[in-house]
Every structure is written in structure tokens, then in C-alpha cells.
C-alpha positions, -999 to 999 in steps of 0.1 A, spaced: -532 -345 292 -496 -340 303 -504 -305 314 -534 -318 335 -512 -344 351 -485 -319 359 -511 -296 375 -524 -324 396 -489 -334 408 -482 -297 416 -515 -294 435 -509 -326 454 -474 -315 464 -487 -281 474 -513 -297 496 -488 -319 513 -462 -292 517 -489 -269 532 -497 -295 558 -460 -300 565 -454 -263 567 -482 -259 592 -465 -285 614 -432 -266 612 -450 -233 620 -465 -250 651 -430 -259 661 -418 -223 657 -447 -210 677 -441 -235 704 -405 -223 704 -417 -188 713 -437 -199 743 -424 -206 778 -416 -242 787 -444 -261 805 -435 -262 842 -462 -285 856 -464 -316 835 -492 -341 840 -477 -375 846 -459 -397 871 -422 -397 880 -413 -365 860 -403 -343 890 -370 -338 908 -383 -356 939 -394 -387 921 -361 -399 907 -355 -437 905 -344 -450 940 -308 -461 945 -318 -497 952 -339 -512 924 -356 -546 921 -340 -571 898 -354 -580 864 -365 -613 880 -383 -595 908 -403 -574 883 -410 -604 861 -425 -623 890 -450 -595 895 -464 -601 860 -487 -629 848 -469 -657 832 -491 -657 801 -478 -622 793 -445 -639 781 -462 -664 759 -470 -653 723 -501 -670 708 -495 -678 672 -532 -675 663 -535 -641 679 -503 -628 663 -514 -641 629 -547 -624 634 -529 -590 638 -507 -598 608 -538 -604 586 -556 -575 601 -528 -550 594 -524 -562 559 -562 -560 552 -564 -525 568 -538 -512 543 -554 -529 513 -589 -519 522 -579 -483 530 -562 -480 496 -591 -497 477 -618 -476 494 -601 -442 488 -589 -451 453 -625 -463 443 -640 -431 458 -616 -409 439 -624 -427 406 -662 -426 413 -664 -390 426 -634 -370 413 -645 -339 431 -637 -356 464 -601 -364 454 -585 -333 471 -609 -329 501 -605 -366 511 -567 -370 504 -556 -356 537 -578 -381 555 -563 -409 534 -528 -398 543 -536 -397 580 -554 -430 581 -530 -449 558 -499 -434 575 -513 -448 608 -519 -482 593 -483 -482 578 -471 -475 614 -491 -505 627 -474 -526 600 -440 -514 612 -447 -521 649 -458 -557 641 -426 -562 621 -407 -547 651 -423 -574 673 -410 -600 649 -375 -586 654 -379 -592 692 -393 -627 686 -424 -617 705 -446 -624 674 -442 -662 678 -419 -689 691 -408 -697 656 -377 -677 645 -382 -686 608 -418 -673 608 -407 -642 626 -381 -635 600 -406 -641 571 -433 -619 585 -408 -592 597 -393 -590 562 -427 -587 546 -439 -560 569 -407 -539 569 -397 -543 533 -431 -529 523 -420 -498 542 -386 -497 525 -370 -506 559 -343 -533 559 -357 -557 585 -327 -576 597 -303 -547 597 -326 -526 617 -334 -556 640 -296 -557 649 -292 -520 655 -325 -519 675 -311 -547 696 -282 -524 705 -307 -497 716 -326 -522 738 -294 -536 752 -280 -502 762 -310 -480 766 -302 -447 784 -265 -453 782 -252 -423 764 -219 -441 756 -235 -470 738 -272 -463 729 -283 -461 693 -301 -428 688 -312 -395 703 -286 -396 731 -268 -365 743 -232 -361 731 -201 -347 749 -187 -313 741 -154 -328 729 -171 -350 704 -165 -339 668 -202 -340 660 -213 -318 689 -215 -287 667 -238 -303 642 -272 -287 636 -305 -305 638 -333 -297 614 -365 -287 631 -384 -317 645 -357 -339 628 -375 -333 596 -403 -357 607 -403 -387 584 -373 -375 565 -353 -380 597 -363 -417 598 -350 -425 564 -319 -403 569 -312 -424 600 -316 -457 580 -292 -444 554 -266 -426 575 -272 -435 612 -271 -411 641 -238 -393 647 -213 -402 661 -224 -439 659 -233 -440 623 -247 -474 612 -257 -474 576 -286 -499 574 -285 -505 537 -248 -516 538 -247 -553 546 -210 -551 553 -212 -528 584 -193 -542 614 -225 -544 634 -239 -569 609 -209 -592 609 -220 -629 611 -254 -621 597 -247 -617 560 -273 -641 547 -302 -626 566 -290 -590 558 -288 -599 521 -322 -614 523 -337 -582 537 -318 -561 512 -332 -583 484 -367 -577 498 -361 -539 496 -349 -542 460 -380 -562 451 -402 -536 468 -384 -509 449 -392 -527 417 -429 -530 427 -429 -492 435 -414 -485 401 -440 -507 383 -467 -489 401 -453 -456 390 -451 -468 354 -487 -480 355 -504 -452 375 -480 -422 373 -461 -402 399 -492 -385 413 -508 -417 424 -475 -430 438 -469 -398 457 -504 -396 472 -512 -433 478 -477 -445 489 -450 -419 495 -470 -395 517 -482 -423 540 -447 -436 540 -435 -402 552 -462 -401 579 -451 -436 591 -416 -423 593 -428 -393 613 -446 -416 637 -414 -436 642 -393 -405 649 -418 -391 673 -423 -424 691 -386 -432 694 -378 -397 706 -406 -392 731 -402 -425 750 -366 -418 758 -366 -380 762 -383 -362 790 -377 -342 822 -363 -363 850 -354 -391 827 -317 -398 831 -289 -407 807 -260 -427 823 -224 -432 814 -214 -468 807 -196 -470 841 -227 -463 862 -253 -478 839 -270 -511 846 -297 -530 827 -327 -525 850 -319 -488 856 -316 -482 819 -348 -500 809 -368 -482 835 -355 -449 822 -382 -448 796 -416 -431 796 -451 -445 789 -473 -423 768 -508 -428 753 -516 -421 717 -553 -415 720 -576 -430 694 -546 -446 675 -530 -462 707 -545 -496 700 -541 -493 662 -503 -490 666 -502 -519 689 -498 -503 724 -462 -492 717 -468 -464 741 -465 -488 770 -428 -486 767 -414 -494 802 -426 -530 801 -417 -533 764 -381 -523 773 -379 -545 804 -392 -576 786 -390 -575 748 -406 -609 746 -440 -596 758 -463 -596 727 -479 -562 721 -514 -576 730 -502 -583 765 -483 -550 771 -513 -532 787 -519 -561 811 -482 -563 820 -481 -526 826 -511 -526 849 -495 -553 871 -461 -535 870 -476 -502 881 -495 -518 909 -464 -536 922 -438 -509 917 -456 -475 918 -423 -457 926 -407 -469 894 -435 -457 871 -428 -430 845 -457 -416 825 -465 -384 807 -501 -374 800 -494 -343 779 -507 -345 743 -482 -362 720 -474 -334 696 -471 -308 724 -447 -331 742 -427 -336 710 -422 -300 703 -416 -291 739 -389 -318 743 -373 -312 709 -368 -275 719 -350 -287 750 -330 -314 731 -319 -289 705 -307 -265 731 -292 -290 756 -281 -321 735 -244 -312 741 -232 -319 776 -200 -311 795 -173 -338 792 -173 -342 830 -210 -349 832 -220 -381 849 -257 -386 850 -274 -362 825 -309 -347 827 -327 -322 805 -334 -290 825 -361 -264 824 -350 -234 804 -355 -198 815 -381 -177 797 -369 -154 769 -375 -117 773 -393 -102 744 
């Protein structure tokens, strides 16, 4: 029995590592090809930079329907229930299938990972909305729902809410932003190496534990300076993580490591991968500037994001790809982001930034540029990623 269980665990890990290795091989192959010169999108070329004179946030807000700024409790709760039910039903269906037809265990597991990992991401995005208070007009309800959603994903809700607030407050400000910003050559961390594709989901949990150098916020440490004045809420979120850890341990004791690995840990890794890819891609692209604090302003910073579409999962992960309007107005609930974006694009076409390239192609293309160009000269003012010359073979 023990030998059979060990074999299953080894086979499961092999299947997962094989899929992970194929992703890394894709990255390596992308790294050997010339950079894509003619991107499909809007606002990604040298002659379409943001104009010097920009509308104010109030001007942009006036162009959007008023209802876009009013969360509806019934609609938000519908999505909360829907996301929870999706996760439960996905697990129940695949677990029952595997018990009833064991021969389908391995062929179907990759599908389970992809589907459940996407559902986990939806759970995270809804918790993220709670952190912005766009879930409802009731702060206590937002805190309760946000903690439930994020603690399930071993993510400390309130601590991440606070660090994410810094990101939104200083987006595209390389002196103050939270993650994936270029660093100056004189910075002590400029020589640090980046693992390929940030290690996908590993990069997300590494960031939660250790932060992004040189501004290293440790999200599981309630005594970090960033969390000062929020001790109770931070301890509450940490308690939720501990309780979830206890639940995970009990699941392991009841069903074994193989079940834990396949039904929870791999989808958790895929959710982390989604988060890394989403965060990176909406703030890293050709012709998207990074400003020093002295020349940065709120509107310019928030518009220095890119909208992207996630294909068949775009709606499932709550329209997080409509990033310009999300950054301009964090109070817009996710179910109004598409409508707000439509009105914004019609009113301010010269401010629109979109990229229509497939998500994974964009990710590998821009990671290649980021890895080569993430360190900038100390005298740099506004920083842009540049096209790189082709390598001679």
C-alpha cells in the first residue's frame, strides 16, 4: 500500500513537473527568437506616448456612467457565492470521477489543475475587490469576505491590501511602486538574478514572504512598518492563515499528500502563476513609462498601465484585464469595468493603452526585455523598455 501511494505521488509530481518544464522550455525557445517588432494594440509605439497635458481624474470620471461607481450588494454577493460554488463543484466532480473511474485519474488531472487554478484566481480577484472596497459599501463585510477568499489561498488579506494600496497610490513611480519596477545601477540589489519567468507561482509566494527588492515588505510579519496602526486587522488575517494551514494539515492527514498535492497545491501554484503574469503584464510593455517621484503624478501614473484580454477566462477572472480603469478608479466593481472602459476609450482615445498579443507570448517577450533591461542608469529620468537587437547565431 505504501509503495503504491509513493508511486502515485512520484507520478503526480512527474506529471506536474513535466508541464512546468514545458513552460520553461517555451520561455527558453522564445528567448532564442527575435523580439516582435509590430505589436497589435493601441498606444504601444513611439509616436503614441501620453500627451504632456492630461485630463484630471475628475474629467475622466465625468465621462463614465455614475452607476459604475456604485457597488450592488446583491450582485457582489452573487459573485461571492458563484466563486465558492465553482471551487467546491470542480473539486467534487473531479474527485468523484477519479473515485468512480480510476483510469481517468491521470488523463483528467491536468484539466482539473487548469480549471481549478483559474477558479482559485477568480476567488483571489474578488478578495482583491474587497481590499479596494469595491465589493460593497460596508467595510466590515468587505473585510470578512476578503479574509475568507484570501486566507483560502494562503494569502494574508489585510497585509496584502496595505501593500497593494501602495502599488495603486504610486503606480509607474520607480521610486515608490511596490513590484516589478526597474532599479538604478547604484542600488545594492541591481546585480541580483531573476529566475526564469519569476518561477511562475513560486514567485508569488516568494513575494509574500520576502517582498520585492529593494523594498522588501514581508507580508506574514504583522510588525512591518507598513502595517503600523493596523495590528488588529493584520493579526486577524494571520489567524485566518493559521486556521487554513490547520485545515490543510487535516486534509493531508485524512487523504494523504497525493490528494493534497493534486487537488490543492497545484491549483494554488497555478493561481500564483496567474497573479505573477497579471501583475507583470499590466505594468510592463513597450512605450509604457516609469517615472521618478519628482516628475510623477497620479493621473499619468494610473494611465501608464495596459489593458489585455484573457480570452475564454477573461470573465471568469472578473475582467481584471481592463486595467486602466481599475487603476484610475479602484472603487469601480469588477462587473462595471468593461462598461467604464468602453466609455473611457470613446472619450479619450489618445490615452488608451491595449495589447492584443496572446498573454503567454507577451509574458515571455516582456520578461526577456525585463531581465535584460531591469537595471537603469542612475541619471535616467523617464524609463522605457527598448527593442533589443537580434542575436547572430
